[in-house]
C-alpha positions as CSV (number, residue, x, y, z in Angstrom):
1,X,0.0,0.1,0.0
2,X,0.9,3.4,-0.5
3,X,0.3,7.0,0.9
4,X,0.0,10.0,-1.6
5,X,0.1,13.4,-0.3
6,X,-0.8,16.6,-2.2
7,X,1.7,19.3,-1.7
8,X,0.1,22.4,-0.1
9,X,3.2,24.5,-1.8
10,X,1.7,23.4,-5.3
11,X,-1.9,23.2,-4.4
12,X,-3.3,26.7,-5.4
13,X,-6.6,25.9,-3.7
14,X,-4.6,25.5,-0.2
15,X,-2.6,29.0,-0.8
16,X,-4.6,32.2,0.3
17,X,-5.3,34.9,-2.4
18,X,-2.9,37.6,-1.8
19,X,-6.3,40.1,-2.2
20,X,-8.1,38.4,0.4
21,X,-5.0,38.4,2.7
22,X,-4.7,42.5,2.4
23,X,-8.5,42.8,3.0
24,X,-8.3,40.6,6.0
25,X,-5.5,42.7,7.2
26,X,-6.8,46.1,6.4
27,X,-10.3,45.3,8.5
28,X,-8.2,44.0,11.5
29,X,-6.4,47.2,11.4
30,X,-9.6,49.0,11.0
31,X,-11.1,46.9,13.6
32,X,-8.4,48.1,16.2
33,X,-8.2,51.6,15.3
34,X,-12.2,51.9,15.6
35,X,-11.9,49.8,19.1
36,X,-9.7,52.7,20.4
37,X,-11.7,55.4,19.4
38,X,-14.7,53.9,20.7
39,X,-12.9,53.2,23.9
40,X,-11.9,56.8,24.1
41,X,-15.6,57.8,23.6
42,X,-17.4,55.5,26.1
43,X,-14.7,56.5,28.7
44,X,-15.9,60.1,28.0
45,X,-19.5,59.0,28.2
46,X,-18.8,57.2,31.6
47,X,-17.1,60.0,33.2
48,X,-19.5,62.6,32.2
49,X,-22.6,60.5,33.3
50,X,-21.6,58.1,36.2
51,X,-23.8,55.4,34.5
52,X,-23.1,51.3,35.6
53,X,-25.0,50.7,32.2
54,X,-22.3,53.0,30.2
55,X,-19.5,51.4,32.6
56,X,-20.6,48.2,31.4
57,X,-20.4,49.2,27.7
58,X,-16.8,51.0,28.6
59,X,-15.5,47.4,30.0
60,X,-16.4,45.4,27.0
61,X,-14.7,47.7,24.9
62,X,-11.7,47.5,26.7
63,X,-11.5,43.6,26.5
64,X,-12.3,44.2,22.9
65,X,-9.5,46.3,22.3
66,X,-7.1,43.9,23.9
67,X,-9.0,40.8,22.1
68,X,-8.3,42.3,18.9
69,X,-4.8,43.2,19.6
70,X,-4.5,39.3,19.9
71,X,-6.5,38.5,17.2
72,X,-4.3,40.7,14.9
73,X,-1.4,38.9,16.1
74,X,-3.1,35.5,15.5
75,X,-4.1,36.7,12.0
76,X,-0.7,37.6,10.9
77,X,0.8,34.2,12.4
78,X,-2.0,32.2,10.8
79,X,-0.8,33.1,7.0
80,X,3.0,32.4,7.7
81,X,3.9,29.3,5.8
82,X,4.8,26.1,7.4
83,X,8.4,25.2,8.6
84,X,10.2,22.1,9.8
85,X,9.0,22.5,13.5
86,X,5.4,23.4,12.4
87,X,4.7,21.2,9.2
88,X,0.8,21.9,9.2
89,X,1.6,26.0,9.6
90,X,0.0,28.1,12.3
91,X,-3.6,28.1,11.0
92,X,-4.9,26.5,14.0
93,X,-3.8,30.0,16.1
94,X,-7.5,30.9,15.1
95,X,-8.8,28.7,17.7
96,X,-6.8,30.0,20.5
97,X,-7.4,33.7,19.3
98,X,-11.5,32.8,19.3
99,X,-10.8,31.2,23.1
100,X,-9.0,34.1,24.2
101,X,-11.5,36.6,23.1
102,X,-14.6,34.3,24.6
103,X,-12.6,34.1,27.9
104,X,-12.0,38.1,28.1
105,X,-15.7,38.7,27.3
106,X,-16.6,36.2,29.8
107,X,-14.1,38.1,32.6
108,X,-15.6,41.5,31.6
109,X,-19.2,40.2,31.8
110,X,-18.2,39.2,35.5
111,X,-16.6,42.2,36.0
112,X,-19.6,44.0,35.0
113,X,-22.2,42.2,37.1
114,X,-19.9,42.9,40.4
115,X,-19.7,46.6,39.5
116,X,-23.5,47.1,38.9
117,X,-24.8,45.6,42.0
118,X,-21.9,47.6,44.1
119,X,-23.2,50.7,42.4
120,X,-26.9,49.9,43.2
121,X,-26.0,49.4,46.7
122,X,-24.0,52.6,46.9
123,X,-26.4,54.8,45.1
124,X,-27.2,56.1,41.6
125,X,-25.8,59.6,40.8
126,X,-26.8,60.0,37.4
127,X,-25.5,63.1,35.6
128,X,-26.0,64.7,32.1
129,X,-27.6,61.2,30.6
130,X,-28.4,63.2,27.5
131,X,-24.5,64.1,26.3
132,X,-23.6,60.4,27.5
133,X,-26.5,58.8,25.5
134,X,-25.3,60.6,22.2
135,X,-21.9,59.5,22.5
136,X,-22.7,56.0,23.0
137,X,-25.2,56.3,20.0
138,X,-22.7,57.4,17.7
139,X,-20.5,54.4,19.0
140,X,-23.1,51.8,18.5
141,X,-23.9,52.9,14.9
142,X,-20.0,52.6,14.0
143,X,-19.6,49.7,15.7
144,X,-22.9,47.8,13.9
145,X,-21.2,48.8,10.4
146,X,-18.0,47.7,11.2
147,X,-19.3,44.1,12.8
148,X,-21.1,44.0,9.3
149,X,-18.1,44.8,7.5
150,X,-15.8,42.1,9.5
151,X,-18.0,39.6,9.2
152,X,-18.6,40.0,5.1
153,X,-14.7,40.2,4.6
154,X,-14.3,37.2,7.2
155,X,-16.7,34.8,5.2
156,X,-15.1,35.7,2.1
157,X,-11.6,35.0,3.4
158,X,-12.6,32.0,5.2
159,X,-11.1,33.6,8.3
160,X,-12.5,32.6,11.9
161,X,-10.3,35.2,13.7
162,X,-12.3,38.1,11.6
163,X,-15.5,36.2,11.8
164,X,-15.0,35.9,15.6
165,X,-14.1,39.7,16.0
166,X,-17.0,40.7,13.8
167,X,-19.4,38.9,16.1
168,X,-17.7,40.2,19.0
169,X,-17.9,44.0,17.6
170,X,-21.9,43.3,16.6
171,X,-22.4,42.3,20.4
172,X,-20.9,45.3,21.3
173,X,-23.0,47.6,19.2
174,X,-26.0,45.9,20.5
175,X,-24.6,46.4,23.9
176,X,-24.7,50.2,23.4
177,X,-28.1,50.0,21.7
178,X,-29.3,48.4,24.8
179,X,-27.6,51.1,27.0
180,X,-29.0,53.9,25.0
181,X,-32.7,52.5,25.3
182,X,-32.2,51.6,28.8
183,X,-30.9,55.2,30.0
184,X,-33.6,56.6,27.8
185,X,-36.1,54.8,30.0
186,X,-34.4,56.5,33.3
187,X,-34.8,59.9,31.7
188,X,-38.2,59.3,30.8
189,X,-39.4,57.8,34.0
190,X,-36.5,59.0,36.4
191,X,-36.2,55.5,38.1
192,X,-32.7,55.1,38.5
193,X,-32.6,51.3,39.1
194,X,-33.2,51.1,35.3
195,X,-29.4,51.7,35.2
196,X,-27.9,49.0,37.0
197,X,-30.4,46.6,35.6
198,X,-29.7,47.4,32.0
199,X,-26.1,46.8,33.4
200,X,-26.9,43.3,34.3
201,X,-28.9,42.6,31.4
202,X,-26.1,43.6,29.3
203,X,-23.4,41.5,31.3
204,X,-25.6,38.4,30.9
205,X,-25.6,38.9,27.4
206,X,-22.0,39.2,26.8
207,X,-21.4,36.3,29.2
208,X,-23.7,34.5,26.4
209,X,-21.8,35.8,23.7
210,X,-18.3,35.2,25.2
211,X,-19.2,31.5,26.1
212,X,-20.1,30.7,22.7
213,X,-16.6,31.8,21.3
214,X,-15.1,30.0,23.9
215,X,-17.1,26.9,22.9
216,X,-16.4,27.3,19.4
217,X,-12.9,27.6,20.0
218,X,-12.9,24.2,22.4
219,X,-14.8,22.3,19.5
220,X,-11.9,23.5,16.9
221,X,-9.4,22.6,19.1
222,X,-11.0,19.0,19.4
223,X,-11.1,18.6,16.0
224,X,-15.1,18.7,15.6
225,X,-16.3,17.5,12.2
226,X,-19.2,19.3,11.3
227,X,-21.9,16.9,9.6
228,X,-23.0,19.4,7.3
229,X,-19.5,19.8,5.7
230,X,-19.0,16.0,6.0
231,X,-22.2,15.3,3.8
232,X,-20.8,17.9,1.0
233,X,-17.5,16.4,1.2
234,X,-19.0,12.9,0.6
235,X,-21.6,13.9,-2.2
236,X,-18.6,15.2,-3.8
237,X,-16.3,12.2,-3.1
238,X,-19.3,9.7,-4.8
239,X,-19.6,12.1,-7.9
240,X,-15.5,12.1,-8.4
241,X,-15.3,8.9,-7.7
242,X,-17.9,7.3,-9.8
243,X,-16.4,9.3,-12.7
244,X,-12.9,7.9,-12.1
245,X,-14.1,4.5,-11.4
246,X,-12.7,4.4,-7.9
247,X,-14.1,3.1,-4.8
248,X,-13.7,4.7,-1.3
249,X,-13.8,4.4,2.5
250,X,-12.6,5.7,5.6
251,X,-13.1,9.4,5.4
252,X,-11.8,11.7,7.8
253,X,-11.7,15.5,8.0
254,X,-11.2,18.5,10.2
255,X,-10.6,22.2,10.1
256,X,-7.6,24.4,10.8
257,X,-10.1,27.5,11.2
258,X,-9.2,28.3,7.3
259,X,-9.0,25.1,5.4
260,X,-10.6,21.4,5.7
261,X,-7.9,18.7,6.0
262,X,-9.7,15.7,4.4
263,X,-8.1,12.1,4.5
264,X,-9.8,9.2,2.3
265,X,-8.8,5.6,1.7
266,X,-9.0,4.9,-2.1
267,X,-9.4,1.3,-3.0
268,X,-8.2,0.1,-6.4
269,X,-8.3,-3.7,-8.1
270,X,-5.0,-5.7,-7.2
271,X,-4.2,-5.7,-11.1
272,X,-4.0,-1.7,-11.2
273,X,-0.5,-0.7,-11.6
274,X,1.0,1.8,-8.9
275,X,1.2,4.6,-11.5
276,X,-2.2,4.3,-12.5
277,X,-3.3,4.3,-8.9
278,X,-1.3,7.3,-8.3
279,X,-2.4,9.6,-11.2
280,X,-6.1,8.8,-10.1
281,X,-5.5,9.6,-6.8
282,X,-3.9,12.8,-7.4
283,X,-6.5,13.6,-10.0
284,X,-9.1,13.1,-7.0
285,X,-6.7,15.4,-4.6
286,X,-6.8,18.2,-7.3
287,X,-10.5,18.4,-8.1
288,X,-12.2,17.9,-4.6
289,X,-11.0,21.1,-3.1
290,X,-12.3,23.1,-6.6
291,X,-15.7,21.5,-5.6
292,X,-16.0,22.2,-2.1
293,X,-17.0,25.8,-0.6
294,X,-14.1,26.1,1.5
295,X,-10.4,25.5,0.9
296,X,-8.9,21.9,1.5
297,X,-5.9,19.5,1.3
298,X,-6.7,16.2,0.5
299,X,-4.8,13.5,1.9
300,X,-5.3,9.8,-0.2
301,X,-4.2,6.6,1.4
302,X,-4.0,3.7,-1.4
303,X,-5.4,-0.1,-0.9
304,X,-6.2,-3.1,-2.9
305,X,-10.1,-3.6,-3.2
306,X,-9.9,-7.3,-2.8
307,X,-8.2,-7.7,0.3
308,X,-8.5,-4.7,2.4
309,X,-11.1,-6.1,4.8
310,X,-8.7,-8.9,5.5
311,X,-5.8,-6.6,5.9
312,X,-7.7,-4.3,8.3
313,X,-9.0,-7.4,10.2
314,X,-5.5,-8.7,10.7
315,X,-4.1,-5.0,11.8
316,X,-7.1,-4.9,14.4
317,X,-6.7,-8.2,16.1
318,X,-3.2,-8.4,16.3
319,X,-2.0,-4.6,16.4
320,X,0.5,-5.4,13.8
321,X,0.3,-4.7,9.6
322,X,-1.1,-7.6,7.9
């Protein structure tokens, strides 16, 4: 039996398009710049009003700036080519980035909850809410646009880092809109407890968002196999293998956060020459990535059709190759 591995350096599907990379880097730099701008604006709004709800939004922005800085580093590292000590490249840093961002969001949510309760117990001095609300509304609108832009670029470039950052920015914008609505109620009703209640609700929403990001990171690091992706891979394999006259089994796949790594065993009649089997396997390796919605690298393992079950049976019961 032989094993054939398509070289990533020669497979155009596994190489990132330079235009996509430039767009991704620009989007990340824009996210960091806007994050710093938002932090300054929310800091001003908090010191003007003393609002616990605005404090919760400010804390989320602090976390966002730290997380985006790490995400920018991760994006830069993820596109570096493979090295002798990192043969699969650095793409899986995307899961660490998403996990770090999720953990930071969870920490911020807990801090917001504590601060909101303390402010409620200590009293609720609120001032100049109108000015603070205008600053926060402007921040929310800008973040809503930025989150949509980051998600669009992230999906187009298959970047989990940008998608995670886009979702975080959108969460930040929804938080700002919620705080604006809540403090508007305080101004209308003069009932100040609306302020810490909104802060608590915002914190719970942030906690949910951070937990989902951390979970996505965890399942990625544990090589979770998405059933929908698996269905698409098998459908394409069925079509290609039927056309090539090849049988297959033993399909496995996982994601690096950017591309799918797909392993498949191909079965050939015993009389097939090694050269012909290699030609057909290479044809499949090159065609399958082009037919999938995501970038992919395919690794094939060649077996004899007539006796592969017997060989695997011997390996299973003896622990030795047959």
